[in-house]
ZATIRO-511134 format. One line per 8 residues: number of its first residue (from 1); their letters; for each residue x, y negated, z of N, C-alpha, C. Coordinates in steps of 0.001 Angstrom, whole numbers. Example, Ala and Ser with C-alpha at 12.3 -4.5 7.8 and 13.67 -1.06 7.14 Angstrom:
// residues 2
1	as	13190:5690:7800:12300:4500:7800:13200:3300:7800 | 12850:2250:7080:13670:1060:7140:12900:-30:7870
// end
This chain:
// residues 408
1	xxxxxxxx	8280:-17764:8745:8672:-16365:9009:7979:-15823:10268 | 7743:-16724:11242:7048:-16301:12468:5651:-15779:12151 | 4962:-16478:11232:3614:-16070:10855:3644:-14698:10181 | 4620:-14481:9306:4763:-13176:8647:4960:-12083:9688 | 5807:-12369:10688:6060:-11362:11736:4782:-11034:12500 | 4025:-12071:12870:2767:-11858:13595:1784:-11045:12764 | 1601:-11462:11501:702:-10743:10599:1130:-9290:10437 | 2437:-9103:10260:2967:-7765:9995:2788:-6848:11207
9	xxxxxxxx	2996:-7399:12403:2808:-6599:13624:1341:-6168:13740 | 406:-7099:13482:-1018:-6753:13517:-1326:-5630:12523 | -780:-5744:11319:-1044:-4733:10294:-445:-3375:10683 | 687:-3384:11373:1279:-2110:11809:450:-1480:12933 | -95:-2326:13822:-991:-1816:14873:-2224:-1181:14227 | -2783:-1861:13223:-3956:-1330:12524:-3624:-29:11795 | -2423:53:11240:-1974:1286:10581:-1966:2439:11582 | -1467:2164:12785:-1432:3193:13834:-2845:3611:14232
17	xxxxxxxx	-3771:2651:14295:-5161:2964:14652:-5818:3832:13585 | -5562:3534:12309:-6131:4348:11230:-5526:5752:11261 | -4231:5832:11558:-3595:7148:11704:-4279:7950:12816 | -4581:7267:13928:-5196:7932:15078:-6584:8478:14729 | -7221:7918:13692:-8531:8402:13272:-8482:9875:12867 | -7335:10344:12427:-7226:11753:12045:-7412:12670:13260 | -7024:12184:14435:-7323:12916:15674:-8837:12975:15878 | -9500:11841:15640:-10949:11783:15791:-11667:12720:14834
25	xxxxxxxx	-11258:12707:13565:-11856:13616:12587:-11655:15075:13002 | -10450:15401:13458:-10146:16782:13850:-11032:17208:15028 | -11130:16365:16052:-11953:16681:17226:-13432:16831:16843 | -13908:15906:16005:-15313:15952:15594:-15618:17249:14839 | -14745:17598:13906:-14980:18785:13075:-14919:20073:13888 | -13910:20204:14760:-13832:21457:15526:-14942:21513:16576 | -15328:20355:17099:-16387:20337:18106:-17733:20773:17562 | -18011:20409:16300:-19310:20709:15701:-19343:22049:14972
33	xxxxxxxx	-18236:22798:15013:-18201:24118:14376:-17846:25177:15426 | -17762:26427:14980:-17592:27514:15938:-16125:27763:16279 | -15941:28275:17480:-14603:28487:18034:-13698:29301:17113 | -14264:30256:16395:-13476:31182:15583:-12844:30539:14345 | -13195:29277:14077:-12648:28578:12905:-11826:27340:13265 | -11469:27218:14529:-10794:26004:15022:-9413:25804:14390 | -8599:26857:14387:-7247:26740:13810:-7327:26339:12346 | -8269:26929:11624:-8427:26651:10198:-8690:25166:9953
41	xxxxxxxx	-9592:24584:10746:-9936:23173:10577:-8755:22272:10956 | -8072:22611:12040:-6910:21811:12449:-5791:21885:11406 | -5591:23071:10854:-4560:23242:9819:-4863:22352:8611 | -6144:22340:8186:-6528:21517:7035:-6294:20034:7321 | -6649:19606:8525:-6480:18186:8868:-5016:17771:8895 | -4163:18645:9423:-2727:18333:9443:-2160:18352:8028 | -2622:19295:7211:-2176:19373:5811:-2542:18094:5058 | -3764:17618:5273:-4245:16437:4553:-3387:15212:4834
49	xxxxxxxx	-3084:14949:6099:-2328:13728:6413:-869:13827:5970 | -263:15006:6133:1152:15134:5751:1331:15103:4237 | 577:15942:3542:704:15992:2084:168:14712:1453 | -890:14147:2048:-1451:12907:1531:-432:11778:1504 | 340:11638:2573:1362:10583:2620:2456:10803:1579 | 2874:12063:1427:3914:12370:436:3416:12101:-981 | 2184:12497:-1265:1608:12254:-2593:1462:10755:-2852 | 1091:10009:-1815:924:8563:-1971:2266:7900:-2249
57	xxxxxxxx	3332:8462:-1662:4679:7950:-1952:5093:8290:-3383 | 4882:9532:-3772:5357:9984:-5088:4693:9200:-6217 | 3362:9074:-6175:2673:8436:-7300:1430:7639:-6910 | 785:8002:-5798:-507:7418:-5460:-512:5903:-5332 | 473:5367:-4618:530:3925:-4369:618:3146:-5681 | 1452:3622:-6607:1624:2923:-7878:527:3219:-8890 | -285:4259:-8619:-1490:4485:-9424:-2603:3548:-8963 | -2603:3294:-7653:-3668:2485:-7064:-3410:991:-7233
65	xxxxxxxx	-2137:619:-7207:-1752:-796:-7388:-750:-910:-8538 | -1235:-687:-9784:-300:-633:-10903:66:-1997:-11466 | -666:-3040:-11009:-441:-4365:-11587:-955:-4382:-13015 | -2272:-4239:-13173:-2870:-4205:-14506:-2444:-5425:-15324 | -1998:-5180:-16553:-1572:-6273:-17430:-2778:-7111:-17836 | -2536:-8377:-18155:-3612:-9254:-18583:-4240:-8696:-19862 | -5556:-8652:-19892:-6230:-8101:-21068:-6421:-6598:-21007 | -5891:-5956:-19936:-6047:-4507:-19773:-7507:-4173:-19459
73	xxxxxxxx	-7904:-2941:-19830:-9277:-2505:-19530:-9471:-2332:-18031 | -8378:-2186:-17284:-8473:-2071:-15826:-9056:-765:-15357 | -8787:326:-16104:-9324:1631:-15718:-8230:2532:-15149 | -7091:2604:-15826:-5980:3405:-15311:-4659:2831:-15809 | -3698:2767:-14911:-2344:2331:-15246:-1427:2935:-14197 | -143:2871:-14431:813:3498:-13503:2095:2675:-13482 | 2522:2295:-12277:3703:1441:-12151:4988:2241:-11930 | 4919:3569:-12007:6130:4386:-11854:6173:5158:-10552
81	xxxxxxxx	7040:6144:-10510:7147:7004:-9324:7919:6300:-8206 | 7604:6699:-6957:8300:6121:-5803:7731:4777:-5408 | 8385:4129:-4428:7865:2842:-3934:8982:1807:-3773 | 9807:1655:-4802:10878:657:-4743:10275:-732:-4561 | 10660:-1453:-3505:10021:-2761:-3247:10468:-3824:-4243 | 9593:-4781:-4559:9997:-5913:-5402:10924:-6838:-4620 | 11529:-7787:-5292:12507:-8679:-4651:11897:-9465:-3484 | 10626:-9821:-3604:9994:-10614:-2538:9225:-9739:-1549
89	xxxxxxxx	9476:-8434:-1574:8684:-7491:-794:8758:-7660:708 | 9830:-8242:1214:9973:-8407:2669:9940:-9887:3073 | 9395:-10722:2215:9396:-12170:2463:7968:-12701:2532 | 7789:-13936:3053:6442:-14532:3119:5801:-14733:1744 | 6597:-14622:674:6018:-14770:-665:5181:-13551:-1051 | 5468:-12403:-429:4723:-11184:-758:3381:-11173:-28 | 2314:-10896:-761:963:-10765:-195:575:-11972:665 | 950:-13158:236:617:-14399:949:1097:-14383:2400
97	xxxxxxxx	2166:-13662:2665:2713:-13613:4016:1894:-12777:4975 | 1013:-11922:4448:156:-11102:5302:881:-9909:5899 | 1849:-9370:5164:2581:-8180:5618:3691:-7922:4612 | 4563:-6975:4917:5643:-6633:3984:5205:-5482:3070 | 5993:-5245:2053:5745:-4157:1096:5656:-2806:1802 | 6572:-2565:2752:6585:-1271:3439:5296:-1056:4233 | 4861:-2116:4932:3627:-2017:5711:2425:-1835:4798 | 2443:-2514:3665:1389:-2371:2663:1239:-902:2263
105	xxxxxxxx	2350:-268:1940:2328:1144:1535:1756:2033:2635 | 2242:1833:3864:1843:2727:4960:371:2555:5324 | -91:1304:5367:-1499:1047:5702:-2422:1681:4660 | -2113:1465:3387:-2953:2039:2329:-2843:3558:2280 | -1658:4080:2613:-1458:5528:2637:-2333:6220:3664 | -2575:5553:4786:-3436:6125:5830:-4878:6283:5332 | -5313:5351:4498:-6659:5428:3927:-6784:6594:2954 | -5714:6835:2194:-5775:7818:1105:-6191:9200:1596
113	xxxxxxxx	-5650:9608:2734:-5917:10960:3223:-7335:11126:3751 | -7964:10013:4148:-9289:10094:4773:-10331:10706:3841 | -10247:10405:2542:-11241:10914:1593:-11312:12443:1618 | -10151:13110:1686:-10141:14576:1708:-10595:15116:3062 | -10345:14375:4132:-10778:14806:5465:-12298:14920:5529 | -12986:14026:4833:-14448:14052:4781:-14927:15382:4170 | -14247:15826:3128:-14608:17089:2471:-14322:18270:3396 | -13250:18187:4149:-12849:19269:5054:-13983:19654:6001
121	xxxxxxxx	-14655:18664:6578:-15746:18952:7503:-16939:19585:6819 | -17234:19117:5607:-18410:19619:4890:-18259:21079:4480 | -17032:21512:4172:-16811:22889:3687:-16349:23822:4803 | -16416:23343:6034:-15895:24107:7169:-16538:25485:7282 | -15761:26426:7768:-16187:27768:8170:-16398:28764:7024 | -16153:28334:5758:-16374:29316:4689:-15515:29128:3454 | -14690:28091:3396:-13856:27885:2199:-12454:28425:2414 | -11925:29093:1403:-10554:29600:1466:-9581:28435:1616
129	xxxxxxxx	-8546:28654:2398:-7600:27568:2674:-6773:27179:1448 | -6378:28182:643:-5547:27909:-538:-6220:26981:-1530 | -7424:27334:-2000:-8131:26439:-2919:-8407:25058:-2334 | -8665:24985:-1022:-8880:23675:-402:-7610:22821:-501 | -6465:23446:-302:-5195:22714:-381:-4934:22216:-1808 | -5268:23057:-2786:-5093:22640:-4192:-6017:21461:-4492 | -7276:21566:-4037:-8230:20471:-4226:-7701:19170:-3613 | -7186:19265:-2383:-6672:18088:-1683:-5553:17412:-2466
137	xxxxxxxx	-4635:18208:-2976:-3502:17660:-3731:-3996:16871:-4949 | -4951:17431:-5683:-5436:16763:-6902:-6294:15552:-6556 | -7176:15709:-5575:-8117:14630:-5246:-7413:13443:-4600 | -6526:13729:-3641:-5794:12640:-2973:-4689:12084:-3876 | -4074:12980:-4662:-2950:12553:-5499:-3353:11783:-6733 | -4530:12105:-7297:-4932:11488:-8565:-6265:10744:-8496 | -7310:11445:-8062:-8662:10876:-8150:-8814:9640:-7268 | -8440:9748:-6000:-8600:8618:-5080:-7829:7369:-5531
145	xxxxxxxx	-6516:7490:-5894:-5807:6269:-6296:-6355:5625:-7567 | -6799:6438:-8526:-7373:5860:-9751:-8666:5118:-9408 | -9515:5763:-8601:-10768:5119:-8175:-10472:3840:-7395 | -9479:3897:-6513:-9120:2740:-5712:-8629:1567:-6538 | -7950:1873:-7645:-7381:810:-8488:-8470:-35:-9149 | -9653:542:-9319:-10724:-203:-9997:-11166:-1431:-9212 | -11045:-1373:-7872:-11401:-2521:-7052:-10161:-3122:-6376 | -9525:-2322:-5503:-8422:-2862:-4710:-7161:-3113:-5531
153	xxxxxxxx	-7026:-2432:-6659:-5842:-2634:-7508:-6049:-3682:-8579 | -7193:-4380:-8530:-7452:-5446:-9511:-8013:-4932:-10822 | -8636:-3754:-10812:-9190:-3155:-12023:-10513:-3772:-12461 | -11223:-3038:-13330:-12397:-3630:-13995:-13535:-3988:-13038 | -13729:-3215:-11952:-14811:-3545:-11016:-14479:-4788:-10203 | -13206:-4955:-9879:-12778:-6162:-9178:-13014:-7388:-10052 | -12672:-7266:-11330:-12852:-8376:-12273:-14341:-8693:-12463 | -15183:-7676:-12278:-16636:-7851:-12436:-17260:-8544:-11224
161	xxxxxxxx	-16546:-8507:-10071:-17065:-9125:-8847:-17584:-8135:-7827 | -17369:-6844:-8056:-17764:-5812:-7088:-16992:-6023:-5786 | -17652:-5804:-4647:-17004:-6045:-3354:-17110:-4831:-2442 | -15976:-4402:-1940:-15929:-3343:-929:-14753:-3645:-21 | -15060:-4314:1095:-14028:-4828:1993:-13055:-3760:2467 | -13573:-2693:3092:-12665:-1698:3678:-12977:-260:3271 | -13924:-72:2330:-14046:1269:1789:-15310:2054:2026 | -16474:1405:2206:-17724:2168:2286:-17859:3074:1063
169	xxxxxxxx	-17480:2517:-99:-17500:3307:-1331:-16130:3884:-1640 | -15089:3050:-1612:-13772:3487:-2080:-13168:4612:-1258 | -13522:4688:10:-13030:5781:855:-14163:6763:1178 | -15240:6258:1788:-16273:7152:2323:-17115:7815:1237 | -17594:7040:280:-18386:7661:-784:-17522:8513:-1710 | -16288:8097:-1928:-15384:8914:-2763:-15214:10299:-2134 | -15090:10340:-809:-15049:11624:-119:-16421:12285:-87 | -17470:11490:76:-18828:12010:185:-19338:12679:-1083
177	xxxxxxxx	-19044:12072:-2241:-19459:12683:-3512:-18787:14041:-3686 | -17505:14114:-3344:-16780:15389:-3458:-17340:16414:-2479 | -17696:15968:-1279:-18287:16867:-277:-19594:17453:-797 | -20406:16622:-1442:-21683:17073:-1998:-21474:18185:-3027 | -20541:17973:-3927:-20243:18971:-4966:-19709:20259:-4339 | -18789:20104:-3389:-18162:21278:-2758:-19185:22128:-2013 | -20065:21483:-1249:-21085:22202:-483:-22037:22941:-1424 | -22393:22303:-2523:-23296:22909:-3511:-22653:24144:-4152
185	xxxxxxxx	-21389:24016:-4558:-20707:25129:-5227:-20354:26270:-4266 | -20148:25933:-3007:-19769:26951:-2012:-20940:27802:-1551 | -22074:27170:-1355:-23211:27862:-758:-23182:27735:763 | -24296:28125:1374:-24444:27963:2821:-23717:29061:3581 | -23415:28770:4857:-22831:29780:5738:-23836:30907:5983 | -23333:32080:6257:-24192:33217:6581:-25023:32870:7826 | -26330:33026:7721:-27205:32770:8867:-27738:31356:8961 | -27316:30470:8043:-27779:29078:8117:-29248:28949:7703
193	xxxxxxxx	-29656:29735:6715:-31049:29684:6275:-31677:31074:6383 | -32786:31156:7100:-33525:32419:7229:-34950:32193:6751 | -35344:32992:5747:-36673:32827:5130:-36889:31391:4649 | -35787:30807:4140:-35868:29457:3587:-35842:28340:4607 | -35784:28685:5907:-35789:27643:6941:-34399:27483:7548 | -33957:26234:7741:-32624:26019:8324:-32575:26460:9785 | -31471:27094:10137:-31252:27535:11521:-30076:26746:12110 | -30198:26370:13360:-29093:25657:14015:-27928:26617:14255
201	xxxxxxxx	-26731:26182:13879:-25507:26937:14214:-24702:26012:15124 | -24874:26138:16447:-24279:25162:17370:-22751:25132:17304 | -22218:23923:17459:-20773:23778:17564:-20303:24287:18919 | -18996:24581:19032:-18520:25223:20265:-18089:24224:21336 | -17979:22919:20982:-17541:21957:21992:-18077:20563:21686 | -19257:20272:22184:-19834:18944:21991:-19001:17862:22717 | -18390:18169:23872:-17490:17159:24469:-16348:16749:23530 | -15770:17716:22815:-14712:17382:21852:-15260:16524:20719
209	xxxxxxxx	-16442:16874:20226:-17062:16094:19154:-17317:14658:19611 | -17764:14502:20860:-18025:13170:21412:-16725:12368:21514 | -15683:13014:21990:-14374:12345:22056:-13919:11943:20655 | -14172:12812:19680:-13791:12515:18302:-14466:11262:17782 | -15759:11109:18062:-16501:9934:17593:-15981:8662:18264 | -15715:8731:19562:-15187:7547:20253:-13805:7171:19736 | -12986:8173:19413:-11666:7900:18825:-11824:7278:17436 | -12791:7784:16658:-13030:7205:15332:-13484:5757:15437
217	xxxxxxxx	-14358:5480:16398:-14812:4094:16607:-13617:3195:16930 | -12756:3652:17811:-11538:2899:18122:-10681:2714:16863 | -10520:3778:16103:-9715:3700:14884:-10278:2720:13877 | -11599:2556:13900:-12249:1628:12955:-11840:179:13203 | -11363:-116:14418:-10824:-1463:14668:-9648:-1730:13726 | -8882:-687:13451:-7774:-819:12509:-8231:-700:11077 | -9183:191:10845:-9705:434:9497:-10283:-854:8908 | -11165:-1502:9690:-11782:-2748:9231:-10943:-3970:9592
225	xxxxxxxx	-10425:-3986:10817:-9627:-5136:11247:-8381:-5327:10401 | -7753:-4234:10003:-6556:-4326:9164:-6870:-4711:7743 | -8125:-4486:7309:-8493:-4793:5924:-8610:-6298:5670 | -8514:-7095:6736:-8375:-8545:6561:-7031:-8836:5882 | -6081:-7915:6041:-4736:-7977:5438:-3885:-9114:5994 | -4218:-9553:7200:-3389:-10502:7944:-3969:-10547:9349 | -3329:-11358:10223:-3848:-11489:11587:-4708:-12739:11731 | -5343:-13169:10641:-6212:-14343:10658:-7172:-14243:11849
233	xxxxxxxx	-7074:-15174:12828:-7831:-15009:14075:-9344:-15003:13886 | -9862:-15876:13028:-11315:-15956:12842:-11858:-14701:12155 | -11221:-14326:11054:-11732:-13192:10275:-11567:-11858:10995 | -10420:-11654:11664:-10231:-10372:12364:-11225:-10228:13507 | -11450:-11301:14252:-12375:-11195:15386:-13813:-11016:14916 | -14236:-11736:13850:-15576:-11552:13306:-15751:-10107:12821 | -14733:-9592:12146:-14794:-8236:11596:-14974:-7195:12693 | -14266:-7368:13808:-14396:-6412:14905:-15769:-6520:15578
241	xxxxxxxx	-16307:-7732:15649:-17639:-7921:16236:-18707:-7241:15368 | -18689:-7499:14059:-19702:-6898:13180:-19554:-5374:13155 | -18315:-4894:13199:-18065:-3445:13197:-18685:-2797:14435 | -18446:-3394:15596:-18956:-2821:16846:-20476:-2893:16940 | -21050:-4003:16519:-22498:-4153:16601:-23215:-3167:15678 | -22673:-2967:14493:-23282:-2013:13558:-23199:-592:14106 | -22066:-251:14713:-21899:1080:15302:-22909:1311:16418 | -23031:309:17296:-23957:425:18428:-25402:551:17941
249	xxxxxxxx	-25783:-289:16979:-27148:-247:16446:-27416:1089:15755 | -26451:1566:15000:-26606:2849:14310:-26845:3992:15281 | -26083:4016:16365:-26232:5067:17358:-27570:5028:18064 | -27942:3851:18551:-29193:3707:19314:-30401:4040:18439 | -30428:3513:17230:-31578:3739:16350:-31664:5210:15924 | -30525:5827:15601:-30540:7245:15222:-31074:8100:16375 | -30633:7805:17589:-31105:8566:18758:-32603:8381:18954 | -33084:7140:18799:-34506:6840:19000:-35378:7489:17922
257	xxxxxxxx	-34973:7333:16652:-35745:7910:15537:-35739:9429:15614 | -34597:9988:15988:-34486:11438:16136:-35432:11938:17231 | -35535:11167:18314:-36449:11540:19408:-37905:11526:18935 | -38269:10489:18177:-39633:10399:17659:-39945:11553:16700 | -38956:11924:15904:-39155:12948:14869:-39096:14364:15437 | -38136:14616:16334:-37909:15996:16797:-38252:16216:18270 | -38640:15136:18962:-39042:15218:20380:-37933:15728:21303 | -36683:15415:20957:-35592:15723:21889:-34493:14667:21754
265	xxxxxxxx	-33729:14493:22805:-32646:13503:22802:-31368:14200:22315 | -31151:14144:21008:-30086:14899:20346:-28778:14095:20348 | -27801:14562:21126:-26519:13854:21199:-25799:13832:19858 | -25864:14927:19100:-25150:14959:17807:-25730:13928:16841 | -27035:13702:16901:-27647:12679:16055:-27222:11284:16513 | -27110:11102:17825:-26612:9844:18401:-25203:9565:17861 | -24348:10594:17911:-22957:10451:17468:-22873:10133:15979 | -23638:10879:15176:-23607:10623:13733:-24213:9268:13391
273	xxxxxxxx	-25147:8790:14216:-25694:7454:14021:-24630:6377:14201 | -23785:6553:15210:-22656:5618:15416:-21764:5608:14182 | -21417:6800:13693:-20551:6893:12506:-21233:6295:11284 | -22542:6542:11151:-23278:5970:10024:-23253:4448:10051 | -23405:3867:11245:-23316:2412:11379:-21945:1886:11008 | -20913:2611:11409:-19537:2219:11082:-19283:2269:9577 | -19722:3362:8951:-19540:3497:7504:-20332:2410:6778 | -21554:2133:7263:-22407:1158:6610:-21847:-258:6628
281	xxxxxxxx	-21210:-665:7716:-20703:-2041:7825:-19358:-2218:7124 | -18704:-1121:6799:-17325:-1176:6295:-17184:-1936:4975 | -18206:-1914:4126:-18087:-2610:2831:-18114:-4122:2958 | -18744:-4621:4051:-18900:-6073:4134:-18686:-6656:5509 | -17846:-6014:6313:-17674:-6435:7710:-17202:-7874:7859 | -16502:-8391:6852:-15954:-9751:6945:-16892:-10817:6378 | -18020:-10377:5763:-18928:-11359:5143:-20342:-11231:5706 | -20449:-10729:6934:-21754:-10537:7565:-21863:-11373:8838
289	xxxxxxxx	-23069:-11807:9149:-23324:-12395:10457:-23540:-11235:11441 | -23403:-11483:12736:-23678:-10430:13712:-25095:-9860:13576 | -26068:-10719:13264:-27448:-10252:13104:-27565:-9285:11923 | -26933:-9645:10822:-26957:-8769:9643:-26286:-7432:9946 | -25202:-7474:10718:-24489:-6241:11071:-25395:-5296:11853 | -26182:-5853:12776:-27108:-5029:13566:-28167:-4400:12659 | -28693:-5177:11718:-29706:-4659:10789:-29111:-3545:9917 | -27895:-3774:9387:-27236:-2781:8536:-26992:-1490:9321
297	xxxxxxxx	-26509:-1629:10557:-26268:-461:11399:-27555:270:11731 | -28611:-501:12035:-29898:100:12389:-30469:904:11224 | -30406:342:10023:-30912:1059:8843:-30072:2316:8596 | -28768:2205:8810:-27905:3389:8685:-28324:4470:9680 | -28692:4058:10890:-29149:5005:11904:-30404:5749:11486 | -31348:5022:10866:-32563:5658:10345:-32195:6631:9216 | -31325:6168:8312:-30926:6994:7165:-30287:8306:7611 | -29472:8244:8676:-28799:9449:9169:-29809:10541:9501
305	xxxxxxxx	-30839:10185:10262:-31819:11180:10714:-32508:11836:9521 | -32947:11008:8576:-33690:11563:7438:-32751:12232:6422 | -31518:11732:6305:-30570:12357:5372:-30146:13738:5853 | -29913:13876:7154:-29547:15196:7704:-30685:16191:7453 | -31919:15759:7683:-33083:16627:7447:-33233:16949:5968 | -32963:15960:5102:-33094:16158:3652:-32042:17138:3127 | -30811:17005:3608:-29740:17919:3186:-30112:19364:3545 | -30674:19538:4739:-31163:20867:5136:-32305:21331:4228
313	xxxxxxxx	-33212:20412:3914:-34405:20757:3133:-34062:21236:1731 | -32972:20717:1159:-32582:21144:-199:-31558:22280:-155 | -31461:22912:1014:-30657:24145:1203:-29155:23922:1030 | -28699:22735:1418:-27250:22486:1447:-26791:22595:2898 | -25639:23210:3098:-25143:23439:4459:-23913:22566:4709 | -24120:21515:5495:-23053:20568:5820:-22872:20590:7342 | -21929:21384:7851:-21824:21610:9300:-21658:20353:10147 | -21035:19313:9610:-20737:18126:10426:-21528:16885:10008
321	xxxxxxxx	-22405:17016:9022:-23183:15852:8584:-22395:14874:7744 | -21355:15351:7051:-20480:14457:6279:-21218:13767:5136 | -22134:14491:4485:-22855:13903:3348:-23752:12761:3826 | -24470:12988:4927:-25345:11946:5469:-24542:10731:5924 | -23462:10980:6640:-22673:9882:7213:-21891:9129:6141 | -21069:9848:5401:-20103:9176:4521:-20661:8822:3143 | -21521:9688:2607:-22073:9403:1275:-23292:8484:1360 | -24316:8909:2082:-25561:8127:2121:-25330:6752:2749
329	xxxxxxxx	-24646:6720:3893:-24400:5426:4554:-23340:4609:3822 | -22440:5291:3114:-21452:4579:2298:-22128:3833:1155 | -23062:4513:497:-23824:3874:-586:-24667:2723:-13 | -25344:2977:1118:-26161:1930:1736:-25312:703:2089 | -24171:924:2719:-23320:-192:3123:-22838:-1029:1946 | -22544:-353:841:-22073:-1055:-362:-23195:-1905:-959 | -24399:-1341:-1020:-25543:-2095:-1540:-25930:-3230:-592 | -25723:-3006:717:-26080:-4030:1714:-25295:-5324:1512
337	xxxxxxxx	-24096:-5220:949:-23304:-6424:656:-24083:-7327:-300 | -24765:-6724:-1270:-25545:-7502:-2235:-26801:-8115:-1657 | -27176:-7674:-438:-28390:-8187:212:-28057:-9196:1310 | -27044:-8859:2144:-26797:-9640:3359:-25539:-10521:3330 | -24681:-10366:2327:-23401:-11088:2338:-23595:-12599:2421 | -22706:-13246:3181:-22737:-14712:3271:-22088:-15359:2048 | -21497:-14532:1180:-20888:-15037:-53:-21897:-14910:-1193 | -22330:-16035:-1763:-23373:-15984:-2803:-22921:-15278:-4086
345	xxxxxxxx	-21614:-15081:-4257:-21112:-14404:-5466:-21370:-12895:-5429 | -21687:-12358:-4262:-21937:-10920:-4149:-23394:-10629:-4507 | -23606:-9878:-5583:-24972:-9602:-6032:-25289:-8118:-5947 | -26555:-7825:-5749:-27007:-6441:-5616:-26725:-5637:-6887 | -26957:-6239:-8035:-26785:-5523:-9309:-25332:-5093:-9527 | -24398:-5992:-9209:-22983:-5644:-9372:-22590:-4560:-8375 | -23095:-4650:-7146:-22811:-3611:-6147:-23355:-2260:-6617 | -24553:-2269:-7181:-25170:-1041:-7693:-24355:-466:-8848
353	xxxxxxxx	-23843:-1338:-9710:-23006:-894:-10826:-21752:-196:-10315 | -21147:-766:-9279:-19952:-156:-8690:-20241:1216:-8109 | -21366:1319:-7377:-21760:2602:-6792:-21934:3650:-7899 | -22596:3259:-8995:-22847:4184:-10104:-21548:4645:-10763 | -20610:3725:-10938:-19314:4079:-11551:-18562:5090:-10693 | -18530:4858:-9390:-17832:5780:-8487:-18543:7127:-8408 | -19883:7099:-8416:-20645:8345:-8372:-20305:9209:-9580 | -20335:8614:-10769:-20067:9366:-11999:-18653:9936:-11998
361	xxxxxxxx	-17679:9101:-11667:-16271:9526:-11710:-15979:10618:-10682 | -16476:10431:-9461:-16170:11386:-8385:-16926:12696:-8553 | -18183:12631:-8960:-18955:13860:-9172:-18327:14726:-10261 | -17970:14087:-11375:-17369:14837:-12488:-16002:15381:-12095 | -15169:14543:-11474:-13812:14974:-11077:-13875:16132:-10085 | -14691:15962:-9034:-14789:16997:-8008:-15339:18288:-8598 | -16332:18174:-9472:-16911:19373:-10084:-15869:20113:-10919 | -15125:19375:-11733:-14107:20016:-12591:-13054:20743:-11756
369	xxxxxxxx	-12623:20103:-10672:-11585:20721:-9823:-12133:21957:-9110 | -13266:21801:-8427:-13778:22884:-7577:-14368:24018:-8409 | -15051:23684:-9503:-15619:24726:-10359:-14511:25569:-11000 | -13438:24900:-11430:-12293:25627:-11998:-11682:26569:-10963 | -11540:26085:-9731:-11000:26925:-8661:-11939:28101:-8380 | -13236:27839:-8416:-14225:28889:-8144:-14130:30006:-9180 | -13936:29639:-10443:-13904:30623:-11520:-12543:31313:-11670 | -11515:30733:-11092:-10171:31335:-11236:-9766:32095:-9973
377	xxxxxxxx	-9533:31384:-8894:-9036:32039:-7670:-10144:32319:-6657 | -11332:31733:-6878:-12418:31881:-5908:-12255:30878:-4772 | -13374:30382:-4258:-13276:29354:-3212:-13855:29805:-1875 | -14539:30937:-1876:-15217:31349:-645:-14584:32608:-58 | -14449:32614:1256:-13900:33790:1940:-14909:34936:1868 | -14449:36149:2140:-15348:37308:2120:-16330:37249:3286 | -17378:38059:3197:-18384:38090:4264:-17750:38496:5591 | -16886:39495:5533:-16233:39956:6759:-15375:38854:7379
385	xxxxxxxx	-14609:38158:6537:-13749:37079:7037:-14578:35970:7672 | -15699:35649:7036:-16552:34587:7569:-17148:34983:8916 | -17611:36223:9025:-18232:36680:10268:-17228:36787:11408 | -16009:37243:11088:-14987:37415:12135:-14215:36138:12417 | -14290:35174:11513:-13619:33895:11733:-12400:33708:10853 | -12229:32481:10373:-11101:32180:9478:-9776:32129:10220 | -9837:31848:11517:-8591:31775:12294:-7840:33103:12243 | -8556:34193:12474:-7925:35513:12505:-7442:35923:11120
393	xxxxxxxx	-8262:35659:10091:-7945:36182:8759:-7017:35272:7953 | -7194:33957:8062:-6353:33039:7275:-5056:32671:8001 | -5083:32753:9342:-3943:32228:10101:-3339:33217:11088 | -4075:34276:11414:-3569:35254:12381:-3350:34658:13757 | -4196:33682:14119:-4046:32992:15408:-5412:32791:16048 | -5379:32508:17348:-6599:32221:18094:-6404:30882:18805 | -7354:29974:18617:-7209:28643:19223:-7295:28682:20741 | -8032:29650:21273:-8213:29736:22721:-7943:31165:23200
401	xxxxxxxx	-6679:31597:23184:-6386:32969:23620:-6726:33152:25101 | -7110:34372:25436:-7455:34648:26819:-6206:34608:27700 | -6316:33928:28823:-5214:33904:29796:-5613:34757:30978 | -4886:35799:31205:-5183:36684:32321:-4156:36468:33403 | -4628:36267:34647:-3697:36115:35775:-3095:37469:36124 | -1789:37480:36337:-1140:38733:36754:-1619:39122:38165 | -2034:40361:38272:-2501:40814:39569:-1323:41315:40381 | -1209:40796:41586:-98:41215:42463:-641:42021:43599
// end
């Protein structure tokens, strides 16, 4: 019982760290966008975590972990509404003594909301709040748990041998594919492209964005460290080492490559390089050597620079670099397991098959949801609303009201 308590405490600490990542996402998104849309972005982030947890309680958890019957196709199943614990749910017999049923639910619930947060940054400054909320409910409530069940719930990809330790694909790419579709259907912000050339639209607080990235890095200790699903001393410590090394390599290489390409020391590229390294190592943090982690992070850093430029080149407007970070590096990290894993059972072909399955499912699902919203209620704010800011029009509030000292 002592071991269960130790494991469970570690898992609860990791749950808190993953929860704290929502602060990091919020800071990063508002920092890289304009002041007039700050309330809108914060509102979306708070909506995602609150509604995401409720949806995960109502049906998500049992959609994601349905206990596929023997001989099942392993594509979709449902264990019922709510989260009534099994008889062994609070004992060492549950989950090999790694944690209790309640902790299991809460830890996985924190992951569920992250997928929609990725989309929030990509559609910032021009998407109507109502349609975004509807999208979040459907994507977090249905799409994410079904996709998650294919690997983490013991579904067909798990049976095939596909590996994704903490979610390079299951969390980051699932959000990234949806972000790609949303950005395409929405169109670019006013002023982003002039005569076909991308124009910089500076964020209003790079210090906030920097704080957001450092908070996300800290949160990743829980994201990856908790995915060991116990307090196993060897595996948790190795996982944190590979996570940190990949992040550091991603940041340094992105900054260096960006300097060679654009002849300036771009802090935002440095920051996104760190995130790219983190996303890249997430699929295999527990099966990598420190050297492999550095290589994976470094390649992610290179990918960030060229992916950000490529997204601009094809006239897609992603204010925070979500597609480059979460989609491109998520795919890279998943494939990297098939190249660098210390487990010989992990093969490149199976990893590629998993990536393809998630791409097809998420692209089609996101398109059906967002395209339907576009044709029915509309997804984009008016030109006037966009120019004056979503805070004033969608919320009737100002994130930074003027404070005037009373003159005496």
